[in-house]
N, C-alpha and C positions, 0 to 999 in steps of 0.2 A: 301689283297684286302677284303676278306671274313671278317677278323676280324675288318676292318674299318667299313663294312657295318653294323656288328652286333652293334659295339658301337654307330653308327649313329641311328639304330632303338632303341636301349635302351634310348638314349637321346630324340628321338621323343617320346617314350612310357613315359618316366619320365615327359616331358613337358606336354604330354597330361593328364597325372594324375594330375599333379598340377594344371593345368586348370580346371579339373573337380573338384577338392578339392575346387579351389577359387570360382568357379561357384556356387558350393552347399553352400559354406561359406556365398556368398552375396545372395542367396535364402533365407538361414535361418536368416540372419540379416533383410533382407527386411520383412520376415515374422514376426520376433520379433517387428520391427518398427511399422508394421500395428497393431501388438496386442497392443503395447504400446498406439498408438493412440486410439485405440478402448477403451482399459481401461481408458486412461485419459478422454476421452469424457463421457464415463458412470459416472467416478467420479465427473467430473464438472455438470453432469446433475443431479446426486444424491444431491451434495451439494446445487445447485440452488433450486431443490426442497424443500430441507430441510431449507433453509433460507427463501423460500417462506412460509413455513408452519409457521415457527416462527415468521415472519413479520404480517401474517394474525392472529396468536394468540396475539401477542403484541397489535395489532390494535384493535382487539376485547376487549382485556382486558382494554385498554385505553378508548374506548366506555364506557364499563360496569362501570369504575371507575368515568369517567365525569358524568355518568348518575346518579351514587350513590351519587356523591358530589352534583349534581343539587337537587336531592330529598331531601337530608338531609337539605340543604339551604332553600328549599321550606317548609319542615316540620318545621323548626326553625322559618322562617319568620310567618307562619301560628300561631304557638304558641305565639310569640310576638304580633302579631296583636289581637290575641284573648284576650291576658292580657290587651293590650291598651285599647280594646272595654269594657272589664269588669272593668276596673278602671275609664274609662270615664262614665260607667253607674252609677257605686257607686257615683263618685263625683257628678254626676247631681241629686242625690236622696235627699230627704228631711233630715232636720235635725235630724229626728229620727233614720236616719242610720248613724250620725256620728260616733257612735261607730264602728260600721263595718268598715268604711273608716279607722279608727285611728289603729284598729287592723291589717288590712291588710297593712296599711303604716308602722307599726313596724315590721310586718313580711317581708316586703320587705327590710327595712333597715338591717334586718339581712344578707341579701345577697348582700351587698354593694350598696343598694340604689334602685335596679331594679330586678325584676324577670327574665328579659331578660339576667341578667348576668349569671343566671343558664343555660339558654339555650345555650349562646355564649361558656361557658366552654364546656358543652356536646358536642356543633359541633366542637370546637378546638381540643378536645380529639379525636373524630372519625376522623377529618381530618388529625391529626398528625399521626395516626396509619396508614391512607392511604399513606401519602408521605413518612412516613418511609418504607413501603412495597415496593413502588416504588423504592426509592434509594436503597434498599436492592436488588432489581431484577436487576437493572441497573449495580450495582457493580459486582454482581455474573455473569452476562452476559459478563461483560468486562474481569473479571479475567479468566473465562473459555477459552476464546480466547487467553489470553495472557500466560497462563499457559506453554504451549508446543511451541509456536510460536512467542514469543516475539522477538526474534533475526531473525527469518526467514521473518517476515512480511515486505513487502517494507515501506519505511517512507511515512507518510501521506502527508507531506509538505516538500518542500526543505528547509534547515537550513536558508537561507537568508530571507524566507518569513514566519518563524515561528510565529505562534499566540497561545495564549494560549489555551489548549483544552477546549472545553464546550460541553454539550449534549443539544440540544434543547435550546440554550441561548436566543431564542427570546421568551420562555414562560415566562409570567409574574409569574408564580406560583413558577418557579425555581429560578427567579430572587429575588423574594421576600424572598424566604427561606434563600438564601446566597448570598447577593449582592456582586460584585466583586467591591473593592476599585478601583477608576480610577482616582485617583489625579495626578498631575504633581510632580514629584519627585525634590526636591531641589540637591538631590546627582546624578542627572541622567548624569550629565559630567563625573562621575567616574564610570558609569555602566559598568560592564563585562558580557560577554556572557559566563556564566560557565555552565557545564554539568556534568552529573554523569559519573563516571568511571566504566565501566563494569567489570574492574579487581578488583575494590575495593568496591563490594555490596555483601549482603549475598545472598546465592543461593536461598532464599524465597522471594526475592524482585525483581519484574520485572520492567525493564527499556522500557519505551515508549516515543513517542514524540521526537524523535532524542535525547534520552537520558537526556530529561528535566523533565521527569515525573517518580517518582518511586512509586509501587503500591506492597502491601502485596498480595502474590501469595498463593493460597492453595497447591501447590505443588513445589518441588525444579525447577528452572528454567534452560535452557541448556546454560549455560556459558561455556567458556573455562577454564580449570583449571589455578589457579592462587595462587602463594604462598602469596598473599598480601589479598586474600578474606576474608571478616570478618565473624567471626563465631557467631556474634550477629546480630540483625536486625538494621543494620547500613550501611552507604554508604557515600563515599567521592567524591569530584568532580575531574576531571583530571587537573584543572588548578590550580597553586599554586603562591603565591606571596611573595615576599621578599623585595620588595620597592614601594614606591608610595601609592596612595589612591585607594582603590577598594570598590565597591558597587553591592549589588544583592538583589533580593527579592524572597521570596519563599511564595506561597500560601499553607497555612496550615489549611484551614476550612474543608478539606475532611479527617482529621485524628483526631480520639479521644485523642490521646497521641503521642508527639513529641519532640525532640530537635533540634534547629539549631544553629549551632555554626562554629567555626573555629579549626582545630588542626594541628599539626605538622605531616609530612607525616610517621614517623615513629610510631606512635600510634599503639598499639598492636591489633591484630585481635581479642581480647576478652575483650579489655579495652574500656568502654562506655565513651561517649564524656563527658567532663566535670568533669571527675573523675580523671584526670591525671594532671600533672605539667603543660603540653603543650597542654592543650585544653581548650576552653571556650564555653559555651552556655547559650542559655535561654531555658527552658523546660516547657511544659504542660503537666500534666499527667491528664488525663480524670476523673478516679475514685476519684481522689483527688480533682480535679476541683480547681487547683491553679498553679500559674504561678512562676516559680523559676529561679534564675541565679546559675550556676554551675562552679566550677572551684577548682582543687585539692580536688575534693570530698567534698567541701564545699558548702552549700545550702545557697542561698539570697532569702528569701520570696520577691515577687515583689508587691503583693497585686493589681494585675490589672487584667482585663478581659482577656479572651482568644482570641488572635488576629487572624484575618481572614487570615492575611498576614503578614510577618515579612521582614523587611528590615535589611541588614547586612552592617554595614560602617566600614571598615578596613582601619586604618590611621597608616602605619607602621613607617612613620617619627615621629610621636606622641607617637608611641607605645600603641595605644588604639584600641579597637574594641567594636563598639556601637550598639545596636538593638533596632529597632523601630517596634511599632505596627502601620499598615497603615489602616486605616478606612477612614474618610472623611479629615483626615490629619494624618501627620507622628508624632506620640507620643513616644518620648525617653522612653524605657523600662530599660535599664540599659548600663553603660559603664564599661568594664575591662580595666585595664592597664596590657599590655602583656609583658613578660620578655624573649623573645627568638628572637634570630637573624636567625633561621632557617626559610624557606619558610613556610606558613600557607596555608592551602587548606580549602575551605568550607566543612562543615561536617554535616551530619544529622542521627538522631536516631529515629525510629519508634516504638511506644509502642506496644508490643506483636505480634506475628507472628499468633496469633489465631483469630485476628479480622482485618476485611478489613479496609484499609486506605491508603491515599497517600499524597505524597508531590510533588509539582509542581513548578519549576524554572520559574519565571516570568520576562518580560523585564519591565523595570520601565518606565512610560510615561514621554517624555521630555518635559521641559518648551518651 
């Protein structure tokens, strides 16, 4: 009986001990939870404060920039009006001043017929510097946010309601600087919803907008390891095609150098688009300012202006792939005859990882 009582007491003691440990653990977990909430609140408050400061700074710079542009416009306008006034005065003078008028007219012709041309060129140069600086700031802010969080950030829009990304699209200045072609496409019935493949993109290329935009990043992006990842500034799409006709569009205006094409899935991690037997592309290289078609490392100069948007029409039954420049109409750039029975994937290359640039997959407008 004594032994049974002792065992019972030990069980009660053990049970009591476990309860104490459990209670202490729960207390510590609750304490950690409160600390986590407090810490998270502090971080959120700090980030809100930082973004508020950034917004105030950007808004202040916007006001200063617009004021600068207005002042330059007024100064230019004043110079032009003064020149007009001087010319009017000279023209109204007597014949004795005819030589002065002729001399001034000849000097004006040296500057394409009007002194205002000089003022306009000076104003254009100043405004182009401002526009370039604002564009550079916009890209840097975007890349800073994308460098470490491209994969973690939640999608801005659901895939079924995707629209082409734009910043201040209502701004007449930005629209005038790089207008978006908005024609109806005759190939829209073959339009494909293609997206960039996170497993087949260089680590310095960040994917955004539901994997429809690729941006050169200043630091490696946190992708999962992949044996297929490119070692050069290249990316392929997830979708491949082995039969039928297929069409997609790519916005190229935001990159100084790029290649748009198709490639066999087995293209090497270090093989550049258009330099292999089973890849075809059109390519624009900014420093050379020329458009070329590439296949099997053979270049064909196209002698065309830089496209703002490129359409790709893949006709596997005819064994052709055609590239179009899309402005106010779709203009054929080049057609390749393709000689492979393997599935082909949309593929892209961006010129240099040392300069900002991006490509965006666009949905064609339907007729």
